N, C-alpha and C positions, 0 to 999 in steps of 0.2 A: 493458524498451526493447529492440524489435527491433534485430538487429543486421545489417549488409547482408553480403552474401556476398564482397565484396571486403573488408570488414574481418575478417571472418573467416579468410579466405585470407592475410591479413597477419600474424594473430595465430598461427595454428594450425600446427601441424607438419601434414606430409603425412596420418601415422597419424591423428592427433587429428581432421583435416577429414573423413578416412574415418569415424571414427565419428559425428561430427555429420552428416553427409550420411547414414547409416545411419537417424540418430535424426528424419527427416523422412519424411511420411506417406507417399508412396506405397511406400519401402523397409519403412517400419515395418510396414505393416499386413501385407506378405508375409514377415514373420520368424516361424519357430516361436517355442515358449515360452523353449527352452533359449538359443537366439541371443539374444533380449530381454532374458534374465536376464545373459547374458555380457556384452552391450552395456552394460546399467547397470553392471554390476560395474567393465568399464573406463572409462565415463565418469565415475564416480564416483571412482577412483584417480587420473585425469587431473587432475579439478576440486581434490581434494584437494592434489594435489602444487602446482598452481598457486596455490592460497591461500597454502598452506604459503610460498613462495618471495616471495610478495608481502607476506607478514607480516613475514618477515627482513628485505626490502628497507625495509619502513617503519621497522621496528625500528632499524635500520643507521643510517638518515638522522635518528634522535632522539639517537644517541649510545648506545644502550642495549645495545650489544654487537654480536654478530653476524660475520660472515665479512668482514673488511676494512674498509675505509673504502668506503663509496659516494657518488658526488655524486648529485643530484637527478638530472639527464640520465640518467645509468646505471639509477637505481633506477626510472624510468619506463618500462621496458622492456615494458608493456602486459601486465601478468601479472593485474591487476587485471580487465581487459576479458576477457584470455582464460578466467578462471574464471568471469565472468558468462556467457561465450559457453557454456561447457561447462554451466555450470548449467542454463542455457535449455534446452541438449539433453538433459541429464539429466533436467530435468522433464518433457519430451515422453514420453520413453522411460519414464520412471515413470508416468506417467498413462495409458501405453497399456497398460502391464502391469497396473495396477490394473483397467482397464475391464475386461481379460480374465478377472483371476480374479473379477472381481463375475458377470460374464457366467457364467463357470463354476460358480459358487456358486447363481446363479438356475437356471441348468438342472438343478443337482442336487437343488435344493428342488423343482422340479418334478415332477422323477423320483420322489423320496420322496414327495410328496404323491400322484402317481398310483397308485404302489404300496400305499400307505395306503389308497386308496378301493377299489383290487381286491381287497386283502384282505378290506376291510370288505364288500365285495359278495361275495364268495365264501363269506364265514364262514356257517355255520347260524344259522339263527334260533332264541334262546334258547327251551327247552321250558318253556312254563308250562301246566301241568296244570288242566283245568277243576275247578272245586270240587265240583262235582255236587251232587246233592241230600243234604241232610243236617238233621239235626234243629234247628230255630229257635225259641228261647224267647220269640220275640217283643220288642215294645218293653219296656224296663224302665224305670221312674221312674229319675232320676238324683239320686243323695244331695244335698241341700243342702249348700252350702259357707258360706254367711253364716247368720249367727245372724238369728233376728227382734228388730227393735226393741223396745225398753221405751217403753210410752209412746204419746204420739198419731201417728197415721199421718202421713206426709209433707204429705198434702193439708189435712189438719186447719188448719193455722196459717193458709193462704190462706183457708180457707171461713169462719173467725172474723174476720181481717181485714175481707173484703170484708162481711160480716154486720155489722160496727160502721161501715163506711164509709156502707152503704145507710142504717142508723137514724140517723147523724148528719145525711145528706142531707136525710130526712123532717122532722126536728126542724128543721132550718135552714130548709125551706121554708114551714112554717107562719106 
């Protein structure tokens, strides 16, 4: 869910608000790679701290220990919302970082493909010498690999069957 800037100003400190503003697009596009990595690091630290505080407060409410007794009003100091705002900013920054890394990998792949094509084009063609004239023995019969069948040929059975059928037809027509 998107958070309004008014809610963000209410939840975040000045330094956190500055980090969240840097994680929005006009500023995000103009950052260097090192600045973007540092921004992701800072946002992750702040988000983890807010989540830890919110978890400790919730744990204290259930009576599972923690620092001192906490009432519900004191526990709801907005740390869950603060963590959500910082998570959204972190997501934007990480998405931009991933986009840049993917683009750099694509450029490297294209450069490697172009270099490989140039290497292929500049390589000498392989030398295949002509066979030239040489003595030729001509065609030779190939040795048979199958043995001849012993007995009648394969067409013989069909011929005999047809002969019997024709003879029976003549006899039936009389």
